[in-house]
N, C-alpha and C positions, 0 to 999 in steps of 0.2 A: 957376350955377357952384358956390355953396356946397353945393348938393345933390350935384353930381358929386364934389366933394372928399370929402364924407362917405362916399359909396359906395366910393371908392378906399381910404379909411382902413379901412373894414369888411373889404374884401377882403384887405388886408395883414394885419390882425389875425387873420383866419381861417387864413391860411397860416402864421403864426408860432406860434399856440397849440399845434397838434399836436406840433411839433418840441420845444417847451418841455416838453410832457408826457412825451415819450419820454425826454428827458434826465433828468427826475426819477426815472423808473422804473429807469433804468440806475444812478443814484446809490444807490438803495435796495438793489439786488442787490449792488453792490460793498461796501456797508456791512455787509451780512449775512455776507459771505464774508471779512471781515477786511480790506476796503479794496482788494483786488486782484481783478480779473476773471480767471476761469479760461479758459485757452486750450483749444481743441478738441484732443483726443487721439484718433488713429485707433484706439489700443488700446481705448479706452473703448467704441467702437461695434463692436468685433470680436465674433464669435459665441463663446459659452462653449465650453470645451473638451469638455464632455459635454452636447451638446444633447439636449433631451427628444425621445422618439420621435415621429414624425409620426403623425397620426391615420390609422388604418387599416393601419399597418405591422405586420408579424408580430412577435410577441414573440421576444426573443432567448432561446434555450434555454441553461440552465446546463450546464456540463460535468459529466458523471456520473463519480464516482470509481470505479475498478474494485475498490477495497478495501472491506471491510465498514465500517459506520459505527463500530462499536466493536471493538477487537481481541479483546475477551472474548466477543463475540457468536459462538455456534456457527455454523460454516460449513456450509451445506447442500451436500452432494455431489451431482453430477449423476446418479449411480447408487448404489444401495445397496451399500455396501462395509462388511462387518463383519469381525470377527476371524477367522471361519471362512474367508472369501474370501482374506484376507491370508495366513493360515497355509497354505492349500492351494497358493498360488502360490509359497511360499518353499521353497528347497532347504536353507537353513541358517538356524537361529534360535539366537541366543545373546546373552549380555550380556558385556561386557568393556571393557577400556581400550585406547585407541589408543597404540601404542608407537613407531610410525614412519610417516612419510609421505614418499614419494620419487617423483620422476618416473622412468618406465621403460617398457619394452616389456612386452607380455603374456607369459604363461608360454610361449606358443608362438611367441615372437619375431615377432609381427605388426608391420607398419609403422604400425598405428594408434597414435596418441599416447595414453598412459594415465598414470594415477597409481596407484602401489602403496601400499596402506594395510595396515599390520600391526596386529593386535589380540592382546592376551593374553586368552584366553577364561577367564571366571570361572564363569559358569553356562551350561551347554550344554543346549539344549532339543532341537535336531535338527542332525545333520550335522557335529558337532564334539565335542570332549571337553574337560573342564575342564583348565586349565593349558596348553593348546595355544597355540602362536604361529601364528595364522592370517593369511595374507597374501592380500588380494583385489586384483583389478585393475579399475579403473573408468575408463571412457572420459573423456578430458580435457574433452570438451564438457559433460559433466554437472558436472564440477568447476567449470568456468568459469561454468556456469549457477547455481551456488550450493550444490550438494550437496558440501560440503566437510567435512573432519575436521581436528582439531588434536590434537597429541600430548598425552596426559593426559586426553583427553575420555572420559567414562564413558557408554556407550550400550548400548541393547538393539536388535538389528537382526533384521529379516526380510529375507533376501537371496534374490534370484532364483537358480536354478541357473545355473552358468557357461554362457555362450554358446559357440559353436564357436570363437570367438577367445579364450576364457578370461575374458571380461568379466562383471561382475555389478554390481548396485546394489540399493538398498533397494526393496522391493516398493511400487509405487504412489508412489514418491518419498518425501515426508514421512510418508505413512501407515505405512510400514514401518520408521520410525526413531523411537526414543524416547530421551529423556535419563534417566539414572539419577542421582539426587541423592546427596550424601555419606552419607545414611542407608540407601542401598541400595533406595530406592523408585523405581519407574518413574513418570515424570511424563507426564501426558496433556495434549496441546494442545487448543485449542478444536475443531480438526478431528477429533481422536480422540474427544472427548466427544460430538460430533454423530454420528459413525459408530457408536459403541459404546453409545449411550444405551439400547438395548433389551437389552444383555447383562446377565444376572443377576449377574455378578461385577464387571464393569468399569463398568456403567452409572452415571452420575452422579458418578464418582470422578475427581478430578484427579490423584491419586497413589495408588499401590498397591504393596504389598511384592512383591519379585521372586518369592517362592514362590507367592503368590496369583496373580500374573500367569501364571506357568507352569502352574498348575492351570487357569486360564481357557482357556489355549491347548489343553491336553489335552481339556478338556470340549467345546470347540467342535469339535475334530477328531472326537471320538466321536459327537457329535450329527450331524456332517456325514456320517460313514460309515453311520449308522443310517437315514438318509433314503433 
């Protein structure tokens, strides 16, 4: 009987010792966390907002900007367009100031919606005379697309010959339009610099006097006729 009693005591001790050990480990965790056990939070087990890509998944391509990396970087044109090409396509070339902008019909009373822009011509190169008040009619769609003018603006323009509806616009859009600064110099944009880089007069210059620009136009026309 004493042997059977000892065996029972050993079995009871074996059952109690593991429970006591777990109780001590739980006490140590609570002590390290400030004396309070942390409750389970579903948010803690949620997936991160930006999960890493799975192995074997294709890389995500970055969107490509349609604009040049730097606004000062010369823009490469899809086709060679030089001063001679712009000059040949123009029916009127002059520099002057915008004196009026108004909505109106074309000179031939067409139903096409247009904008009437009036210039006081200062330097006439082709198709006009100095001191003339020149009014052109531009399709409203071009105006809405960004080809706009403001009163007082000083520009040099290469304009297409008027269409059957009496409409015109600058040759090749921004290529046929130049800003003239207060000192009377023609300013060339990055696109102009790229297109005229081989020109012996305009090449590499970001601004040039009106008189020199006019001579460059005449020289390009003479070379074009001699070919």
